[in-house]
N, C-alpha and C positions, 0 to 999 in steps of 0.2 A: 504494500500500500504506500508507494512512494508518490508524494504529492509535491510538485514543483511549483510553488506559488511565488509570484514576483512581489512588486511593491504592495504593501498592505493597503486594503481599501475595504469598503463595506462588504463586498463579496467574500473577501478573505476571512473577515471576522465571522461572517455567517457560517462559512464552511468549517472554521475552527470550532465554533460552538456546536455545530452538528456532529463533528467527530467526537467532541467532548461528551455530548449527550449519548451517543452510541456507546462510547467507552464506559459510561456510567450505568448502562442498562443492565449489566450483570451485578447482582448483589454479592457482596463479600461472603454472604452466608450460603451461596449456592455451592454444591459439592465441588464443581470444577474450580470455583474461586478459592476454596479452602485448602486445596491441595490433597483432599481425600478422594478425589475422583481419579479420572484417567491421568497417569503421571506423565505420559508423553504428549507432545504437541498434537492437537487434533488436525485432521486432514479433511479436505472436501471429497466429494465423490470421485474426482479425477485423480486423487492421490496428492494433490498440491497442498502445501501447508496453508492452513486457514488461521493465521495469526497476524496481528498488525506489524510485528517485527519479523523480518525475514532473515534467513542465514546469509552471512557474507559468502561470496564465491570469488574464486581467483579471477583476476582480470586477464585479458589477452596479453600474451607475452610482448614485452618491449624489446627493441633492438638492443642486444647485450652490449654493443659498443657504445651506444648512446647512454645506456644505464651506467656503464663503467665511468664514462666521462662525467655524467651527472653526479654520481656518488663522489667522485674526486672533488668536484666543484663544491658540493654540499658541505664537505668537511674541511675546505681550504679557506683560511682567513684572507687569502689573496683578494677576495672580492671586497673587502673593507678598506677604507682609506688608509688606516695605519697598520693593517695586517694583524689586527687583534681579535676580530670577530668573524666567525663563520656562520653559515646557516645552522650548523649543528650546535653552536653555542646556545642558541635559544630553543632549538629543537633537537634535544639530545635523544637519540634513538635508544639509549639505555635507561631513560627516565620517562617513558611514556610519550616521547615525541615532543616534550616541552622542557622547560628548565626548572620547574618547581618554584618559581618566583612569582610574586603578585604582579610585578612589572619587571620586564627584562632590562638588562644594561647593555648599551651599545658602546661605540668607540668613545674613549675617554671616560668610561664609566657613566655616561649619561643615562638617565632613567627614562624608560619608555612610557608611553601613555596608557597602554592596556596590557592585560595579561596575554601572554603568548599562547595561542591555541595549539593543540597537538597537530603534528604533520601526519600522523598515522590516519589512514582512511580519508585524508583530505580530498583525494581524487573523487570521492562520492558526494561531496558537498555541492549544492547548487551554485555557490559562489564562495570566494575566499575573503578572509578577514571578518571580524565581528560585524562590520557594517556592510559587508557584501560588495565592497567597491571594486573588486577584481573578479571578472567573470570566469577566468580560467586560472589554472596553476601557472601557466606561462605569464599571464598578466600580473599575477601576484608577486613574481620575482622582482619586478621593478620597485616595489614598495620598500623592502628592507635594504636593497642595494643603495638607493638614493636618499633614504630618509635620514635627516641630520641627527636623529637620536639613535639610529641603528648602525648601518655600515657607513653612512655619510660619504658615499663615493659618487662618482659619475661614470657613465658608460665609456666615455673616451679613455679615461684612466684605466678602467677595468680591461678594455680591449688591448691597450698597449702593454699592460702587465702580463696578460696571458700570452700575447704573441711574442713576448721576449723570452718565454719559457720553452726550451726544447721539448720538455715533457708534454706541455699542452699543445704544442705544434703537432706532435705525433698523435695525441689523443683526438684533437679536433679533425685532423686529416683522416684518421681511421673511421671516426663516427659520422662525419659530415662532409668530408672531402673539401674542406675549406678552412680558412684561418678563423681564429677565435673572433666572435662577434656577439653583440647583445642578443640577437635572435638565436644564435647557437647556444649561448649560455642558458637562455630561457628554455629552449627545447630540451636540452640535456637534463637540467635539474628537474623539470617537470616529468620527464620520462622516468627518472629515478624515483621521484615522489609517488608516481603511479604504481610502483612496486610495493609500497608500504601499506599493504592490506593485511589485517590481522585476522585471518580466517580460523575456524575451528575453536572458537571459545566454547566453554561448557554449555552456554545457552544455545549456540549453533548446533552442537552435537545433540542436545535435547530436541531441538526443532527437527533434526533429521531422524529422530526415532530412538535415540539412546535414552531410555527412561531413567537410567542411573546417573546421568550426567549432572543433574541438579539435585541438591538436597531438598528435603521437604520444606525447609524454611525459605529456600530460594524460589521454589514453586509457589508458595504462598505469597512471597513478595511480588512475584510477577502477576499473579491474579489481582493483588491489591493495586499494582501499577496500572493495570487496565481498569479496574473498578473505580479508582480514584480519578481517572481521566488523564493520566500522564501521557497516554498514547495519542492524545490530541495533537501533541507537538513532537513526540518522540516515537517514530514508527519507520517502516521501510528497512532496507538493509543496514543503514547506518544508525538506526535508532535516533534519528534527528538529522540535522544538517540540510534538510530539503525544503525549508520554508523559513519565513521571517515571522517574528512575533514580538508584541510589545512586552517589555519587562515591567510587570505590574498590572495585571488584568484585574486583580481583586484587592488593590491597595496601592498606595503611592510609595514604591520602593525607594525612589530617589529623594523624596521629601523626608522619609524616615531615616535614610542613611545620611543625608546632608552632604556638604562639601561638593557640590556639583562641578563637573569638569566638562570640557568640550566633547570628550570621548563619550560621555553619557548620552549625548544626542543620538548616537547610533546612526540609523539610515538617514536621518535628517541631514547629516553632514554630507551625504552623497546626493540626495535628491532635492533638498531644500523645501520639501513638502511638509507642512506642519504636522500632519497625521503620522509622519514617519519618526517623529521625535520619540526617543527611548525605545525604538524598534531595532531588533538585532537578528542576525541569522541564528536560528536555534542550533545549539551545538549538538554534535553527536554524543551519545552516551557510551559509545564503544571505548573500552579501556579507561573509563572514567575514574576508577579507583586509583589510577596511576597519575592523574593529572591535576592534583591539588596544587595551589588553591584555585578556587572556581569563580566563574563569571568573568565578564570583560574587565571588571575592576579588581579581580583577585580578592574579593572581600570575604569569601567563605573559606576558612582555613581547612576544614575537613569535609568529607563526603556527607556525614550526617548533618552538618551545618547547612550545606548546600541543599539537601533534600528538604529541610525544614523551611528554608526560604522559598523554595519552589512551591511547596504545599500551601504556604500562607499567601504568597503574592500571585501565583499563577493559577491555583486551584480554589483558593478561598476556603480551605478546609482546615480542620484541626485533627491531627493524628496522634495517637499515643506513642510513647517511646518504643514500645514493642513493635508497633506498625512501622515506624521509621526504621528500626533495625532490620525488619524483614525487607523493606524496600532497598536498603543498602546492600543486604546480602544478595538480592536479585541483581543489582547493578554490578556487583563483583563478578557475576557469572558472564558478563559481557566482555571480560578481559580475554583477549585471544593472543596466541603466539604469532610472531612474524615469520612467515614461511619462506619469504624470498631471501636471496643471498644477502648476508650482512656485508658491510663495506669491505672488510678484509677479504671476502671471497670474490670480490670483483676488482681486486688489485689496489685497494685503498686501505691504508692503516688508519683506523678511526683516531681522531685527535681528541 
């Protein structure tokens, strides 16, 4: 059930609340919702999975020469002005694809404006960045390279640095048959990032019929996840990432938090449309237990903290600590291993 909605408007909100109503139609007291019923994911008559969240599947293979080049560039601080920051600095593949900081630090130790989202499964998002300002992974690469608080570089300098390197001359020639260029860097890093899919999480195994892949508490957490309405925004293969939504549907999160920043405007900074203020791309919940702190502002230190905020401001509900715990246990089942070659297996020593 992957829904790719664009700029929020009246139709989007109507569809959102329709999904919410459908998600809430099952009572937590139903046998299937309590975890006491069928332990494996239900299927329709065709044998297809009839759940709002779908299992991740491997993407088509990328050109290994392009992936090798992209992995090298991803881990190389040569892209930054002073040679101190690489893509992997803020998107550590050993730390859930982010850096574990509320706000990342760029060249000169400058503090960024938002929490770095994970790069894992980013290829499945409808757009990149919290505000969705980049339509593709290729477009996204412009942002960190040229942003003054991140890599603070320019493409002319990047191209000269890469073309002065015999190693990169060989890699670009093998992958693209050309010298290093902005477009080549974008193509290569995007190709590498498209390999960062974390298939075969316990939840995926359960969806495919392994009744033992989830604990009873995780199954109960998933039924509560559906019954409470979380699936209104977190569904499809990526358990999110496929729509925009306002942060604070049932309360003013930003007024309660205080200290407003320009980044809090969300999509408004991209579109200039008043109704897009405080609207953000819904994040994927894949591997969410590894990506604390949470939200664009990094304000939720732990996963239970984040769940409590979502329950209050996005669902307008109150849940017990036991229910919050079950939701957290379900979310942990969305953590999957990375099956694609790690950097060292494509000729790159991780930095």
